[in-house]
C-alpha positions as a Markdown table, in Angstrom:
| # | Residue | x | y | z |
|---|---|---|---|---|
| 1 | Met | -37.6 | 12.8 | -27.5 |
| 2 | Asn | -34.5 | 10.6 | -27.9 |
| 3 | Ile | -32.5 | 11.1 | -31.1 |
| 4 | Ile | -29.7 | 8.7 | -31.8 |
| 5 | Gly | -27.4 | 9.5 | -34.7 |
| 6 | His | -28.1 | 11.7 | -37.8 |
| 7 | Ser | -26.0 | 14.6 | -36.6 |
| 8 | Lys | -25.6 | 16.0 | -40.1 |
| 9 | Ile | -29.3 | 16.0 | -40.7 |
| 10 | Leu | -29.9 | 17.6 | -37.3 |
| 11 | Lys | -27.5 | 20.4 | -38.1 |
| 12 | Leu | -29.2 | 21.0 | -41.5 |
| 13 | Leu | -32.6 | 21.2 | -39.9 |
| 14 | Asp | -31.4 | 23.4 | -37.0 |
| 15 | Arg | -30.0 | 25.8 | -39.6 |
| 16 | Lys | -33.5 | 25.9 | -41.3 |
| 17 | Ile | -35.0 | 26.8 | -37.9 |
| 18 | Ala | -32.4 | 29.5 | -37.2 |
| 19 | Glu | -33.0 | 31.1 | -40.7 |
| 20 | Asn | -36.8 | 30.8 | -40.1 |
| 21 | Asn | -37.1 | 30.0 | -43.8 |
| 22 | Pro | -38.0 | 26.3 | -44.2 |
| 23 | Ala | -39.2 | 24.6 | -47.3 |
| 24 | Gly | -42.9 | 24.3 | -47.8 |
| 25 | Ala | -42.7 | 20.5 | -48.0 |
| 26 | Tyr | -40.2 | 17.7 | -47.2 |
| 27 | Ile | -39.8 | 14.0 | -47.7 |
| 28 | Phe | -38.0 | 12.3 | -44.9 |
| 29 | Ser | -37.0 | 9.0 | -46.5 |
| 30 | Gly | -35.1 | 6.0 | -45.1 |
| 31 | Pro | -35.4 | 2.6 | -43.5 |
| 32 | Glu | -38.0 | 2.0 | -40.8 |
| 33 | Gln | -37.3 | 2.8 | -37.2 |
| 34 | Val | -34.2 | 4.9 | -37.8 |
| 35 | Gly | -35.7 | 8.0 | -36.3 |
| 36 | Lys | -37.4 | 9.8 | -39.2 |
| 37 | Phe | -40.7 | 10.4 | -37.5 |
| 38 | Thr | -39.1 | 11.4 | -34.2 |
| 39 | Ile | -36.9 | 14.0 | -35.9 |
| 40 | Ala | -39.8 | 15.2 | -38.1 |
| 41 | Glu | -42.0 | 15.8 | -35.0 |
| 42 | Lys | -39.2 | 17.6 | -33.2 |
| 43 | Phe | -38.4 | 19.7 | -36.3 |
| 44 | Ala | -42.1 | 20.6 | -36.5 |
| 45 | Arg | -42.4 | 21.7 | -32.9 |
| 46 | Ser | -39.1 | 23.6 | -33.1 |
| 47 | Leu | -40.5 | 25.6 | -36.1 |
| 48 | Ile | -43.8 | 26.2 | -34.5 |
| 49 | Phe | -42.2 | 27.6 | -31.3 |
| 50 | Asn | -39.2 | 29.1 | -33.1 |
| 51 | Arg | -36.8 | 27.1 | -30.9 |
| 52 | Ser | -33.6 | 25.2 | -31.7 |
| 53 | Phe | -33.7 | 21.4 | -31.0 |
| 54 | Asp | -31.6 | 21.9 | -27.9 |
| 55 | Ser | -33.7 | 24.7 | -26.5 |
| 56 | Leu | -37.1 | 23.1 | -27.2 |
| 57 | Ala | -38.7 | 23.1 | -23.7 |
| 58 | Glu | -40.6 | 20.1 | -22.4 |
| 59 | Ser | -43.8 | 22.2 | -22.4 |
| 60 | Asn | -43.3 | 22.7 | -26.2 |
| 61 | Gln | -43.5 | 18.9 | -26.7 |
| 62 | Asn | -47.1 | 18.5 | -25.5 |
| 63 | Asn | -50.0 | 18.4 | -28.0 |
| 64 | Val | -50.3 | 21.6 | -29.9 |
| 65 | Met | -53.1 | 22.8 | -32.2 |
| 66 | Asp | -50.6 | 23.7 | -35.0 |
| 67 | Leu | -49.3 | 20.2 | -35.4 |
| 68 | Ile | -51.3 | 17.7 | -37.4 |
| 69 | Ile | -50.3 | 14.0 | -37.7 |
| 70 | Val | -51.7 | 11.7 | -40.3 |
| 71 | Lys | -50.8 | 7.9 | -40.3 |
| 72 | Pro | -52.3 | 4.7 | -41.5 |
| 73 | Glu | -54.6 | 2.8 | -39.2 |
| 74 | Val | -53.8 | -0.8 | -38.3 |
| 75 | Glu | -56.6 | -3.3 | -38.8 |
| 76 | Glu | -57.1 | -6.9 | -37.9 |
| 77 | Leu | -59.4 | -8.9 | -40.2 |
| 78 | Lys | -60.0 | -12.6 | -39.9 |
| 79 | Gly | -56.9 | -12.9 | -37.6 |
| 80 | Ile | -54.6 | -11.1 | -40.0 |
| 81 | Ile | -53.0 | -7.8 | -39.0 |
| 82 | Lys | -52.1 | -5.2 | -41.6 |
| 83 | Lys | -51.9 | -1.5 | -42.1 |
| 84 | Lys | -54.7 | 0.3 | -44.1 |
| 85 | Glu | -54.2 | 2.8 | -46.9 |
| 86 | Ile | -54.5 | 6.5 | -46.0 |
| 87 | Pro | -57.7 | 7.7 | -47.7 |
| 88 | Ile | -58.3 | 10.9 | -49.6 |
| 89 | Glu | -60.7 | 12.0 | -46.9 |
| 90 | Glu | -57.8 | 12.3 | -44.4 |
| 91 | Ile | -55.9 | 14.5 | -46.8 |
| 92 | Arg | -58.9 | 16.8 | -47.4 |
| 93 | Asp | -59.3 | 17.1 | -43.6 |
| 94 | Met | -55.6 | 17.9 | -43.3 |
| 95 | Gln | -56.0 | 20.6 | -45.9 |
| 96 | Lys | -58.8 | 22.2 | -43.9 |
| 97 | Gln | -56.7 | 22.2 | -40.8 |
| 98 | Leu | -53.6 | 23.7 | -42.6 |
| 99 | Ala | -55.8 | 26.5 | -43.9 |
| 100 | Leu | -56.4 | 27.8 | -40.4 |
| 101 | Phe | -54.2 | 30.6 | -39.0 |
| 102 | Pro | -51.5 | 29.3 | -36.7 |
| 103 | Gln | -52.2 | 29.6 | -33.0 |
| 104 | Asn | -48.8 | 29.1 | -31.5 |
| 105 | Gly | -46.4 | 30.7 | -33.9 |
| 106 | Lys | -45.7 | 31.3 | -37.6 |
| 107 | Phe | -46.6 | 27.8 | -39.0 |
| 108 | Arg | -49.1 | 25.0 | -39.0 |
| 109 | Ile | -47.4 | 21.7 | -39.8 |
| 110 | Ala | -48.7 | 18.4 | -41.0 |
| 111 | Ile | -46.6 | 15.2 | -40.8 |
| 112 | Ile | -47.8 | 12.2 | -42.9 |
| 113 | Asp | -46.2 | 9.2 | -41.3 |
| 114 | Glu | -45.7 | 6.0 | -43.5 |
| 115 | Ala | -46.6 | 8.1 | -46.5 |
| 116 | Glu | -46.1 | 5.1 | -48.7 |
| 117 | His | -49.6 | 4.0 | -47.6 |
| 118 | Leu | -51.2 | 7.1 | -49.4 |
| 119 | Thr | -53.6 | 6.0 | -52.1 |
| 120 | Val | -53.0 | 7.5 | -55.6 |
| 121 | Ser | -56.1 | 9.7 | -55.1 |
| 122 | Ser | -54.8 | 10.8 | -51.7 |
| 123 | Gln | -51.5 | 11.8 | -53.4 |
| 124 | Asn | -53.3 | 13.7 | -56.1 |
| 125 | Ala | -55.2 | 15.6 | -53.4 |
| 126 | Leu | -51.9 | 16.3 | -51.7 |
| 127 | Leu | -50.4 | 17.5 | -55.0 |
| 128 | Lys | -53.1 | 20.2 | -55.2 |
| 129 | Ile | -52.1 | 21.4 | -51.8 |
| 130 | Leu | -48.5 | 21.5 | -52.8 |
| 131 | Glu | -49.3 | 23.3 | -56.1 |
| 132 | Glu | -51.0 | 26.1 | -54.2 |
| 133 | Pro | -48.7 | 26.4 | -51.1 |
| 134 | Asn | -49.8 | 28.3 | -48.0 |
| 135 | Thr | -47.0 | 30.5 | -46.6 |
| 136 | Thr | -48.0 | 29.5 | -43.1 |
| 137 | Ser | -48.1 | 25.7 | -43.6 |
| 138 | Ile | -45.5 | 23.0 | -44.0 |
| 139 | Ile | -46.0 | 19.3 | -45.0 |
| 140 | Ile | -43.5 | 16.6 | -44.0 |
| 141 | Leu | -43.9 | 13.1 | -45.6 |
| 142 | Val | -42.2 | 10.4 | -43.7 |
| 143 | Thr | -41.7 | 7.2 | -45.6 |
| 144 | Gly | -39.7 | 4.0 | -45.7 |
| 145 | Asp | -40.3 | 3.6 | -49.4 |
| 146 | Asp | -40.3 | 6.8 | -51.4 |
| 147 | Ser | -40.8 | 4.8 | -54.7 |
| 148 | Lys | -44.5 | 4.7 | -53.8 |
| 149 | Ile | -44.6 | 8.6 | -53.9 |
| 150 | Ile | -45.7 | 9.9 | -57.3 |
| 151 | Pro | -43.0 | 11.9 | -59.1 |
| 152 | Thr | -45.1 | 15.1 | -59.2 |
| 153 | Val | -45.4 | 15.1 | -55.4 |
| 154 | Lys | -41.7 | 14.3 | -55.0 |
| 155 | Ser | -40.6 | 17.2 | -57.2 |
| 156 | Arg | -42.3 | 19.6 | -54.9 |
| 157 | Cys | -40.6 | 18.4 | -51.8 |
| 158 | Gln | -37.1 | 18.8 | -50.4 |
| 159 | Lys | -35.8 | 15.2 | -49.8 |
| 160 | Ile | -33.8 | 14.3 | -46.8 |
| 161 | Val | -32.4 | 10.7 | -46.8 |
| 162 | Phe | -31.9 | 9.0 | -43.4 |
| 163 | Pro | -29.3 | 6.2 | -43.3 |
| 164 | Leu | -29.0 | 3.4 | -40.8 |
| 165 | Val | -27.3 | 4.4 | -37.6 |
| 166 | Ser | -23.9 | 3.0 | -36.7 |
| 167 | Gln | -23.7 | 0.3 | -34.0 |
| 168 | Glu | -21.3 | 2.5 | -32.1 |
| 169 | Glu | -23.8 | 5.3 | -31.7 |
| 170 | Ile | -26.6 | 2.9 | -30.8 |
| 171 | Lys | -24.5 | 1.1 | -28.2 |
| 172 | Lys | -23.3 | 4.4 | -26.6 |
| 173 | Cys | -26.9 | 5.6 | -26.2 |
| 174 | Leu | -27.9 | 2.2 | -24.6 |
| 175 | Glu | -25.0 | 2.3 | -22.2 |
| 176 | Asn | -25.9 | 5.9 | -21.2 |
| 177 | Lys | -29.4 | 4.6 | -20.4 |
| 178 | Gly | -27.9 | 1.9 | -18.2 |
| 179 | Ala | -28.6 | -1.1 | -20.5 |
| 180 | Lys | -26.8 | -4.2 | -19.2 |
| 181 | Asn | -27.2 | -6.1 | -22.4 |
| 182 | Ser | -26.2 | -3.3 | -24.8 |
| 183 | Asp | -24.2 | -5.6 | -27.0 |
| 184 | Glu | -27.1 | -7.9 | -27.7 |
| 185 | Ile | -29.6 | -5.1 | -28.2 |
| 186 | Thr | -27.2 | -3.3 | -30.5 |
| 187 | Leu | -26.7 | -6.4 | -32.7 |
| 188 | Phe | -30.4 | -7.1 | -32.9 |
| 189 | Ser | -31.4 | -3.5 | -33.6 |
| 190 | Ile | -29.9 | -3.8 | -37.2 |
| 191 | Gly | -28.9 | -0.1 | -37.3 |
| 192 | Arg | -32.4 | 1.1 | -36.3 |
| 193 | Pro | -32.5 | 3.1 | -33.0 |
| 194 | Gly | -36.3 | 2.7 | -32.8 |
| 195 | Met | -35.9 | -1.0 | -32.6 |
| 196 | Ala | -33.1 | -0.7 | -30.0 |
| 197 | Ile | -35.3 | 1.5 | -27.8 |
| 198 | Glu | -38.2 | -1.0 | -28.2 |
| 199 | Met | -36.0 | -3.9 | -27.0 |
| 200 | Leu | -34.6 | -1.8 | -24.1 |
| 201 | Glu | -38.1 | -1.0 | -22.9 |
| 202 | Asn | -39.7 | -4.4 | -23.6 |
| 203 | Lys | -37.9 | -7.7 | -23.1 |
| 204 | Lys | -40.4 | -9.4 | -25.3 |
| 205 | Glu | -38.9 | -7.6 | -28.3 |
| 206 | Ile | -35.5 | -9.2 | -27.6 |
| 207 | Ala | -37.2 | -12.5 | -27.3 |
| 208 | Ala | -38.9 | -11.9 | -30.6 |
| 209 | Arg | -35.5 | -11.2 | -32.3 |
| 210 | Lys | -34.0 | -14.4 | -30.8 |
| 211 | Lys | -37.0 | -16.4 | -32.0 |
| 212 | Ser | -36.6 | -14.9 | -35.5 |
| 213 | Met | -32.9 | -16.0 | -35.6 |
| 214 | Glu | -34.0 | -19.4 | -34.3 |
| 215 | Asn | -36.6 | -19.7 | -37.0 |
| 216 | Leu | -34.1 | -18.9 | -39.7 |
| 217 | Gly | -31.7 | -21.5 | -38.4 |
| 218 | Asn | -34.4 | -24.2 | -38.1 |
| 219 | Ile | -36.0 | -23.6 | -41.5 |
| 220 | Phe | -33.1 | -25.3 | -43.3 |
| 221 | His | -33.9 | -28.5 | -41.3 |
| 222 | Phe | -37.7 | -28.2 | -41.5 |
| 223 | Gly | -39.8 | -30.4 | -43.7 |
| 224 | Ile | -42.4 | -29.1 | -46.1 |
| 225 | Asn | -45.3 | -29.2 | -43.6 |
| 226 | Gln | -43.3 | -27.3 | -40.9 |
| 227 | Arg | -42.4 | -24.6 | -43.5 |
| 228 | Leu | -46.0 | -24.2 | -44.5 |
| 229 | Glu | -47.0 | -23.9 | -40.9 |
| 230 | Leu | -44.5 | -21.2 | -40.3 |
| 231 | Ala | -45.6 | -19.4 | -43.5 |
| 232 | Glu | -49.2 | -19.4 | -42.2 |
| 233 | Lys | -48.1 | -18.0 | -38.9 |
| 234 | Phe | -46.1 | -15.2 | -40.6 |
| 235 | Ser | -49.0 | -14.3 | -42.8 |
| 236 | Lys | -51.2 | -13.4 | -39.9 |
| 237 | Asn | -49.1 | -10.4 | -38.8 |
| 238 | Ile | -47.6 | -8.8 | -41.9 |
| 239 | Pro | -46.0 | -5.8 | -40.1 |
| 240 | Glu | -44.1 | -8.1 | -37.7 |
| 241 | Thr | -43.2 | -10.4 | -40.6 |
| 242 | Glu | -41.7 | -7.5 | -42.6 |
| 243 | Lys | -39.6 | -6.8 | -39.5 |
| 244 | Asn | -38.5 | -10.4 | -39.3 |
| 245 | Leu | -37.5 | -10.6 | -43.0 |
| 246 | Gln | -35.5 | -7.3 | -42.6 |
| 247 | Phe | -33.7 | -8.9 | -39.7 |
| 248 | Trp | -32.9 | -12.1 | -41.7 |
| 249 | Ile | -31.4 | -10.0 | -44.5 |
| 250 | Trp | -29.2 | -8.1 | -42.0 |
| 251 | Ile | -27.8 | -11.0 | -40.0 |
| 252 | Met | -27.1 | -13.0 | -43.2 |
| 253 | Arg | -25.4 | -10.1 | -44.9 |
| 254 | Asp | -23.2 | -9.3 | -41.9 |
| 255 | His | -22.3 | -12.9 | -41.3 |
| 256 | Phe | -23.9 | -13.1 | -37.8 |
| 257 | Phe | -25.8 | -16.2 | -39.1 |
| 258 | Gln | -23.8 | -19.4 | -39.8 |
| 259 | Glu | -25.2 | -22.5 | -41.3 |
| 260 | Lys | -23.0 | -25.5 | -41.8 |
| 261 | Lys | -22.3 | -26.5 | -45.4 |
| 262 | Met | -23.9 | -23.3 | -46.8 |
| 263 | Ser | -21.7 | -21.6 | -49.3 |
| 264 | Glu | -21.5 | -17.8 | -49.6 |
| 265 | Thr | -23.1 | -18.1 | -53.0 |
| 266 | Lys | -26.1 | -20.0 | -51.5 |
| 267 | Lys | -26.3 | -17.4 | -48.8 |
| 268 | Phe | -26.4 | -14.6 | -51.3 |
| 269 | Gln | -29.2 | -16.3 | -53.3 |
| 270 | Ile | -31.2 | -16.7 | -50.1 |
| 271 | Ile | -30.8 | -13.0 | -49.3 |
| 272 | Glu | -31.9 | -12.1 | -52.8 |
| 273 | Asn | -35.0 | -14.3 | -52.4 |
| 274 | Val | -35.9 | -12.7 | -49.1 |
| 275 | Ile | -35.5 | -9.2 | -50.6 |
| 276 | Gln | -37.7 | -10.1 | -53.6 |
| 277 | Ser | -40.4 | -11.6 | -51.4 |
| 278 | Leu | -40.3 | -8.6 | -49.0 |
| 279 | Asp | -40.7 | -6.3 | -52.1 |
| 280 | Ile | -43.7 | -8.3 | -53.3 |
| 281 | Ile | -45.4 | -8.3 | -49.9 |
| 282 | Arg | -44.9 | -4.5 | -49.6 |
| 283 | Asn | -45.6 | -3.3 | -53.1 |
| 284 | Thr | -48.2 | -5.7 | -54.6 |
| 285 | Asn | -51.6 | -7.1 | -53.9 |
| 286 | Ala | -50.3 | -10.7 | -54.1 |
| 287 | Asn | -51.6 | -13.2 | -51.6 |
| 288 | Lys | -49.1 | -12.7 | -48.7 |
| 289 | Arg | -49.4 | -16.3 | -47.5 |
| 290 | Leu | -48.6 | -17.7 | -50.9 |
| 291 | Val | -45.6 | -15.4 | -51.2 |
| 292 | Leu | -44.3 | -16.6 | -47.8 |
| 293 | Glu | -45.0 | -20.3 | -48.6 |
| 294 | Asn | -43.0 | -19.9 | -51.8 |
| 295 | Leu | -40.1 | -18.2 | -50.0 |
| 296 | Leu | -39.9 | -20.7 | -47.1 |
| 297 | Ile | -40.3 | -23.8 | -49.3 |
| 298 | Asn | -37.4 | -22.7 | -51.6 |
| 299 | Leu | -35.0 | -21.6 | -48.9 |
């Protein structure tokens, strides 16, 4: 497993492993694709096999009975791609698995990835598990939006916040892997190692980021119909659209994007509009296409 950055967090978790006294529940919170899930999985395997991160053998990284992973399913309905909520049934099934005696070591560990997709009923079921902790089980919630986690669940978890990773660390890792276009990938990764690795392994991801920057530049010269067409296209793949909007925020904030005759005040207003639209798309049941149309028309 490749881990880029987060040295302080790794030291903290390694200390927990060495002391063999981890918390019963954690929240790993931070932006998407910064390495939260990768570190959660490696932390879990290290605890199960009682190994430090550095000494975790390749054989310990295969599938093990004591590691349970729960994540939202991705569905395509009428040409629109989105992630489903994590239902209560999955949490109840997870509870049954956690109740079993560990087969490999001292712990059985469940990782709930993208925990912001847990329904309220799922979280209430999870709360019951946290209120009656099992000494042989650990739960790790991985989330890009911990505001969606109910306070009673939060209060029973140790929270670890993952920041964006410096461009220097990302570039160094890419160069070590022999990337010839490390500067470009580093820029487009917007501080997210997972995005950098995706672009390193798949040239289509680099093309997608270039297209995203091209779309942002073109939008200011598009007519209403062209903007509506782009909004319709964006509405058909919400996970990818969220990634595009995050990318727009990054490049406009850090001055990688330049538009003639656009004042800094106007640029700031656009950033705020994109942030607000992204929040509505993620956190409400509003019609995604209408939200995107409103955003693109008013840029």
